[in-house]
N, C-alpha and C positions, 0 to 999 in steps of 0.2 A: 360496516360499523353502525348501520342504522338501528341496530337493536339496543345501542348503548343507553340511550336516554330512559327507555322503559326498563331496560335490564337491571340497572343499578337498584332500583327500588324493589325489585323482585328477588334480590339475592340474599335476603335475610334468612330464609329457610335453608338455603345452601350453606351459609356461613355457620348457622346453628348446627347443622349436621357435621360439617368438618370440625367444629369445636368439640365433638365427642371422641375425637382422637387424642391420644396422649399429648401430641404436639398440635395445639389448635392454631387458629388464626384470629389475631387481635383485630377486631373490626375497625376499620378507618376508610376515609375517602380513597386513599391510595389502593387498599385492598380491593375495594369495590371497582376501581378502575382496572386492576389486574384480572379479576374474575370476569369482568365484562368482556375483556379482550380474549379470554380463554374459553368461556362457556357462552353459547347462545342460549336463548330463553328456555328452549325445551331441553337442552343438556342441563341446565341449571335446575329445572324442575325434576328431572329423573335423578340427578345427583342427590337432591334433597331428600329423596325417598328411599335411599339405599340403607339397608341395615349395616350394622358394624361388621358382620360376617360376609363371607361370600354368598352370592345368590344366583339362582338359575334365571333364565329368561322368563320362565313362567311365574316365579315368585315376584320378579320385578314388574311383570305385567299386572299382577294382582296389587302390588303396592301402589303402582301409579295409576290404576284403574284405566289401563290402556290395554289393547290387544297386543299379543306377542309380535305381530306383524308391524305394528307401530313403534314398539320399543326398540326392535333389533336394529334398525338403521341408526337410531340415536346412539345406541351403545357402540355400534361400529365406529361411528364418527369420533365419539369420546375416546375409544381405544386407540384410534389413529392419532389422537392428539396427546395421548398419555394421560388422560383424565380418569380412565377406567382400565383396569387389567382384566383381560380375558384369559381364562385358564381351563383349557380342554382337559378332561379327565374321565376315562371310562365311558366315552360316547357322550358325555354331557359337558357343556361349557358353563363354567362358573364365572361370575363377574364380581369385581371388588372395587369400590370407589377408592381412588388413590389419595392419600393425604396430601395436604399442601406442601408440608416440609416434614421429613425428606420424602419428596413425592413429585407431584406434577410441576412445581415450580423449577426443580432440577431437570425433569424430563424435557421441558420445553426447550432447553438449551443443549440437548444431547444430540442434536442433528443440525446440519447446516441448512438444508432446504426446508422452508416452512412458509405457509401462507400467512403466519402470524407477523404482526409488526414487532419484530424482535428488538429493535432499537428502543421503542417505547416501553417494552416490557422490561428491558434491562435497566433502563432509568427508573421505572416505577418500583421494580423489585428491590433495587439498591436503596432507594429512599424509604421504602416500606421497612426494610430490615433495620434501618438506622433510627427511624422515627420513634420518639417518646423514650429513648434509652432503655433502661432496665424494666420500665413499666410497659414497654411495648413488646413487639415480636421477639426482639433479642431475649427478653426476660422469659417469654413463654417457652422459647426453644432451649435456653441454656440454664434456666433457673431452678430446675428441679434437683433434688438431692441425687437421684439416680439419673445418670447421663444416657442420652440416646446412642451416642457414639463413644468408641475409645480408640486410643492410640496403640500402635504396635512398634515393638522395639526392632532395631537392626540386630539380628540375632549374633552376627559375627562380632559385635562389640560388647557383649554381655561378659561379666566376670567369669573366669574359668571355673569358679566354684558354684556358678549358678546354672539353672536350666529354665527353659521356657516350656509351658504346656503346649499341647496342640493348638488350642485356641488362642494362644499368644504369639504364635509363629505364623508369619505371613505366608511363608512358603508352604507350611503344612495346610493352611486354610485353602490354598489354591489346589493342593494335591487332593484334599478331601472333597472338594465341590464336585457335583455330578454333572455340571454344566458351566462352562465359562465363557465370557465375552468381554470385549473392551468397547469403550464409547468415548465421546468427546468429554473433556473436563468441563462440566457445566459452568464452574466459576470462571475459568480462563476464557471461555467462549462469551460468556456474559460481559466480561471485561473488554473483550474485543469490541463489542457494540458500544462500549463507553469510551472508546479510543484509547484503551490502555493494553499493555502487553506485560508478560511475566518478566520480572527483573532477574529471575533465576535462569531464564531461558528454557523454562519447562514447556513442553508442547501442549497444544489444546487437543490434538488428535490422538486416539487410541492409547491413552495413558491411564485412564481410570477404569476399573474392573467391576464387573457385575457377575453374580454367581447365582446358580440354582434356578428356581422357578421364575423369579423376577427377570433373570437374564434371558430365559426362553421367551418371555413376553417382549422384552425390549428388542431382541433380534427379530422376532416375528413381525413386529411393527415398525421396523427400520430405524430404531434408536441406538442399536448396537450391532456389532459383528462378532460372530462366534470365533473362538480361538482355542487351539489345543493348549494343553498345560505347559508344554515346553515354551511355547511363545508367551504364555502369561508370565512364566518365571523370568524370561528375558526381559520383559517389560518391567518387572519388579526390580531387577538388577539395574536397568536404565534409570528407574526412578531414584534408586539409591545413589547412584552416580550423580545425580543432579541435586542430592540433598533434600529430597522431598520426604515428608512425614506420612507414614502409612495410617490410615484411619478406617475402621470397620464398624459394624454394628456392635453394640455393647452386650453380645450374647456369646454363650459358649458353643452353641450348636447352630450350623447351618446359616452363617452370616450371609447377607444378600449383596454386599459390595465391599470393595476395597479401594479407597480413593488414595491418591498420592498427592499431598497437599503442600503448597508453597505459602510463604509468609505474606506475599503481596496480593494474591488473588483469592485465596481460599477463604470462604465465609466462616468455616469452622474455626480456622486459625484467628481469623478477625475477632470472632466472639471472645476468645481467650485474651486477645491483646486489648480488648475493650473493658476488661475487668472481670469477666467470668472465669476466674482462674481454675474452677472445677467444672467448667463447661463441657470438657472432653475427659472421659475417664482415662487416667494415666496408666502407663506401663508399670511393672513391678520394680522399675529401675529409676535411678536418679543420676543426672550427670553432676559431676564434681570437677573442679579445677584446682590444680595444685599451684599455689601462688609462687612457689619456688621455681617452677618451670615455665610459667606464663610470662611472656614478654609484652603483653597487651598489643598484639598485632592487629586485632579487630576482626580476625577471620571467623571467629565463632559468633561474634555479634551479628554478622551478616547471615550466618548459616542458620541460626535458631529461627524456627518458623513460628514461634509464639513470642519472640523478642523478650526472652527472660534473662539474657545475659547482658551485663553491663560492668562498668568500672566498680570494683569493690569499694564499698563505703569506707572502709578503714584506709584504703589507699587514697581515696579522695581527700581525707582530712588528715593524712599523715604529712609530716615535713620531709619525709624521705622521698627521694626522686622515683622510687620503684612504683610502678603502676601494674595492676594486674586485674583480670576480669573475675567476676563472681556470678553465681547462678542463684536466681530466686527460686528456692526449693518449693515454694508454695504454687508456682506457675509451671515449672518444668514438667513436660510430658514423659520425659525419659525415653525418647524415641531414638537417641543416638546419632541424629543427623549432624551434630556438631563435632563428633569425635574425630572422624577422618579428616577434617579440615585443619586440625591443629598440627602444624609441622613440629612443634616442640613436644608433642606427646603429652601435654599437660591436662588433657580432658579424659576422664575414665567414667564408666558407668558403675554405680554400686547398688545393691539390693535396697530397696525401701524397707523400712521397719515393719510395715504392714502391707500385705498382699491382698488386695480386694478381689473377690470372686464375682465375676459378672452373672447376672441372671442366666438360667440355662437356656431359654428360648425366647422368641419375641413375645409370645403371649405372656410370659412372666414379666418380661421387661416393661411392656405396656401397662400391665396391671399395676406394677410397682409405681410407675410414674403417675398414673391416674390416681392411686391412692394418695400419693404425696401432695397431688393438687387438689384433693378432695372431690374427685370426679369419677371415682371407681364404680359407684352403685349403678348409674345408667348403663355402664358397660356390662356389668354383671347381669342386669335385667335383659339387655339386649341378647346376650349370649344364651340365657336361660330360655327366652322365647322361641329360639330355634328348635328346642327339643320339647317344648310343650305342645299338646294337641291343640 
């Protein structure tokens, strides 16, 4: 850790580069502590010179004004730590600087064995995500009109008159993936280092899923373990039995992950609970409670992963002894995790009035978020430079 004192002051170019992503990193003392623990000075320098697109070793050597022989070991160290993705293709390896969120902050806690001070990082990351409220990192992550992530519904609970598209169906997303792997739940692993455990009893190991090219990188670098589709579908069913909410990329094609989130550990769920009611794109469905069937047993209150169920205001102010639960429709994700816990059968899913269509692919998703934040033009210029002589 001897590089920390000098490293913090040299982190500004790296932070500037990371802030060109759709989800940037709000500068603060805690952020600089985190980056100083993750990046050494040379890694910070190389990271600051990355373009927004993938780059070859030769391109990065030119951008850093170093020789390929000097840059390669730095890139290898960064890939081993999850700071850079290496992607072999047609005999050439391409490198991509990983964003902070969703990116290297999650990757850091996707394996048990690490030379990093995970306890310190868990504390710093938790404090960083909470500082400054909506003006801080939480606002940067959850505050755009287009969300980075979206919830998926338990397809067994949807109305008989409804259907889900392939990109809304967690099972189909797994079936369509060309490569699958499982990894530690970043959120629950981080909570372990803070002395906390999941109150739903959800596991840390082998519960969150990664797909496609990103999964290949994570397996290659020891962050995840390859699984066949039958095993992935079994994991999905296990997650549903635990009442976890499925969350994936807010895209229609080639999502890169499928997380299984709880109310007590997951930082995505926490964002909604903190007031970002639209921080995760919702499913096309909405949970509804029949007051005639509800006996206010409280099971659904404990099951809801965004804590949007409570005592109905009308029942609270009524002179009647009848008490029943109600759902805040502005917050409900429509995942269906609450349906099966109701022994009275008083909870059902209904179709929302409007069915929002996610962006087709990640490039469109990123461009839309950058446009909403007024940061699209640098992204366009960077992409254009790749094709200019």
